[in-house]
C-alpha positions as CSV (number, residue, x, y, z in Angstrom):
1,M,19.0,27.9,75.7
2,K,15.9,27.0,76.1
3,D,14.9,29.2,73.0
4,A,16.8,27.5,71.0
5,A,15.6,24.0,72.3
6,I,11.9,25.0,71.2
7,K,13.6,26.0,67.7
8,V,15.2,23.0,67.3
9,T,12.2,20.6,68.3
10,G,9.1,22.8,67.7
11,L,8.4,21.1,71.8
12,S,7.8,23.6,74.7
13,A,9.2,22.3,77.9
14,D,6.2,24.5,78.8
15,W,3.7,22.4,77.4
16,P,1.6,19.4,78.8
17,P,3.0,15.8,78.7
18,W,-0.1,15.4,76.5
19,E,0.8,18.0,74.2
20,R,4.4,17.4,73.5
21,V,3.2,13.1,72.6
22,L,0.8,14.5,70.2
23,Y,2.9,17.3,68.6
24,G,5.7,14.4,68.3
25,V,3.2,11.8,66.6
26,L,1.7,14.2,64.6
27,V,5.2,15.7,63.0
28,R,7.2,12.6,63.2
29,G,3.8,10.1,62.1
30,A,2.5,11.8,59.4
31,V,5.4,11.8,57.1
32,P,5.9,8.1,56.9
33,V,2.3,7.8,56.3
34,A,1.6,10.7,53.9
35,S,5.2,8.5,52.3
36,F,3.4,5.5,52.4
37,L,0.1,6.9,51.4
38,L,1.2,8.5,48.3
39,L,3.9,5.1,47.3
40,G,0.6,2.8,47.4
41,Y,-1.9,5.6,45.5
42,F,0.7,5.1,42.7
43,W,2.2,1.7,42.8
44,L,-0.8,-0.7,43.9
45,P,-2.7,-0.1,40.7
46,V,1.0,-0.7,38.3
47,F,1.1,-4.3,40.6
48,F,-2.5,-5.4,41.2
49,C,-4.6,-4.8,38.2
50,P,-4.8,-6.7,35.4
51,P,-3.6,-5.5,32.3
52,K,-6.1,-4.4,29.4
53,A,-7.4,-7.1,27.0
54,V,-5.2,-6.4,23.3
55,N,-7.6,-6.9,20.7
56,P,-5.4,-8.8,17.8
57,E,-7.7,-7.9,15.2
58,A,-6.9,-4.0,15.7
59,P,-5.2,-1.9,13.6
60,R,-1.5,-1.5,14.7
61,R,-0.2,2.4,14.3
62,A,3.4,3.0,13.2
63,E,5.2,5.6,15.6
64,I,8.5,6.2,14.9
65,V,10.0,8.7,17.0
66,S,12.4,11.4,14.7
67,L,11.5,9.7,11.2
68,P,13.7,11.7,8.7
69,T,11.1,12.7,6.4
70,V,13.3,14.1,4.1
71,I,16.7,14.1,3.2
72,H,18.8,16.4,1.1
73,F,21.7,16.6,-1.5
74,D,24.3,18.1,-2.5
75,V,24.3,19.4,-6.3
76,D,24.8,16.9,-9.0
77,R,24.9,13.7,-6.5
78,A,23.2,11.0,-5.6
79,L,25.1,10.0,-2.3
80,V,23.5,10.5,1.0
81,S,25.4,12.8,3.6
82,L,27.4,11.0,6.4
83,S,25.1,12.3,8.8
84,M,21.9,11.2,7.5
85,R,23.2,7.7,7.3
86,P,22.2,6.9,11.7
87,Q,18.8,7.8,11.0
88,L,18.4,6.1,8.5
89,E,19.8,3.0,9.8
90,T,17.6,3.4,13.1
91,L,14.6,4.2,11.0
92,A,15.3,0.8,9.2
93,R,15.4,-1.4,12.1
94,H,12.4,0.0,13.6
95,L,10.7,-0.6,10.1
96,A,11.9,-4.5,10.1
97,Q,10.0,-4.7,13.6
98,M,7.3,-4.0,11.9
99,P,6.0,-5.6,8.4
100,D,2.8,-4.3,7.9
101,V,4.7,-1.0,7.2
102,G,6.3,0.0,3.8
103,L,8.0,2.7,2.6
104,L,8.0,5.0,-0.7
105,L,10.7,7.0,-1.3
106,E,10.5,10.2,-3.8
107,G,13.1,11.2,-5.3
108,H,13.3,14.9,-7.3
109,A,16.1,17.4,-8.2
110,D,16.3,21.0,-9.0
111,S,16.3,22.6,-11.8
112,D,19.6,23.2,-13.3
113,Y,20.3,20.9,-15.6
114,R,18.4,18.8,-18.8
115,S,15.4,17.4,-17.7
116,D,15.8,13.7,-18.8
117,Y,19.3,14.0,-16.3
118,N,17.5,15.5,-13.7
119,L,14.5,12.8,-13.8
120,E,17.5,10.0,-13.7
121,L,19.3,12.1,-10.9
122,S,16.3,11.7,-8.7
123,R,16.1,8.4,-9.1
124,L,19.2,7.5,-8.2
125,R,18.9,9.7,-5.3
126,A,16.2,7.2,-4.3
127,E,18.2,4.5,-4.9
128,A,20.7,5.5,-2.5
129,V,18.6,5.9,0.3
130,K,17.2,2.4,-0.7
131,S,20.4,0.7,-0.4
132,I,21.5,1.9,3.2
133,L,17.6,1.1,4.4
134,V,18.3,-2.6,2.7
135,G,21.7,-2.9,3.9
136,S,20.6,-2.0,7.1
137,G,18.5,-5.0,7.3
138,L,14.8,-4.0,5.7
139,D,14.0,-5.9,3.2
140,A,14.0,-4.4,0.1
141,R,10.0,-5.7,-1.4
142,R,8.7,-3.1,1.6
143,I,10.5,-0.5,0.3
144,I,9.3,1.7,-3.5
145,G,11.5,4.3,-5.4
146,A,10.7,6.8,-7.5
147,G,12.0,9.6,-9.5
148,Y,10.3,12.7,-10.5
149,G,13.0,14.6,-11.6
150,E,12.6,18.5,-11.3
151,T,8.6,18.3,-11.6
152,R,7.5,18.6,-8.2
153,P,9.5,21.5,-6.4
154,R,9.3,22.3,-3.2
155,N,10.2,25.7,-3.2
156,Q,10.2,28.1,-6.8
157,D,13.2,29.9,-5.4
158,R,15.8,29.7,-7.8
159,S,18.2,31.0,-5.1
160,C,20.7,28.5,-4.3
161,S,19.0,27.9,-0.7
162,G,15.8,27.4,-3.1
163,K,17.4,24.9,-4.8
164,A,18.8,22.9,-2.5
165,E,15.7,22.5,-0.9
166,N,14.0,20.7,-4.2
167,R,17.5,18.4,-4.0
168,R,15.7,15.6,-2.0
169,V,13.9,12.4,-1.4
170,D,11.1,13.2,0.6
171,L,9.8,9.7,2.4
172,S,6.3,8.2,3.6
173,L,5.1,5.3,5.2
174,F,2.3,3.6,4.3
175,H,0.6,0.4,5.1
176,A,1.0,-2.6,3.1
177,G,-2.2,-3.5,3.5
178,D,-3.5,-0.8,1.7
179,A,-4.5,-1.3,-2.5
180,V,-3.1,2.3,-3.5
181,P,-2.4,4.3,-0.2
182,H,-0.2,7.0,-1.8
183,P,-0.9,8.4,-5.2
184,S,3.4,8.5,-6.1
185,I,3.0,4.6,-5.0
186,K,0.4,3.8,-8.4
187,E,2.8,6.0,-10.4
188,A,6.4,4.0,-9.2
189,R,4.4,0.8,-9.7
190,Q,3.8,1.3,-13.2
């Protein structure tokens, strides 16, 4: 029974009283003190440090998590899939809060049909994405759309999967203050 008490408490009845007191203080008092010090180390700077000064003239960076950079389309279609709509709506809400950021939409097509038809189809694809963004609250003046037809393929492979990569709309962010931030914007504005 005596050995069981030693295992549970860590104290021995044979120890002098001053050793038992020292052991109890160290074991039972060290944990709350260490916890208090750790909490103070991590939380005191949060409550008592002044916030860093913000320079209003410093350029703000646009950060959007999980920005869809490419939207793919079915053969001979300019309809955005239902699975992409929530992502585009989220993108529009984020961009609505950043008035100095614009969006470039570049529509593309594969080489299955005539080049003039593909050019119009790629423009319609960019317009379909733009209409979802505008319908979600983004100002249409901040969106520039352009269609390039089959002139800028992402994949030169003529297989079904290679052509599927070319049926797309590429999305790019740009700062509204930039004169010509992307070569495609200059072409799209003309």
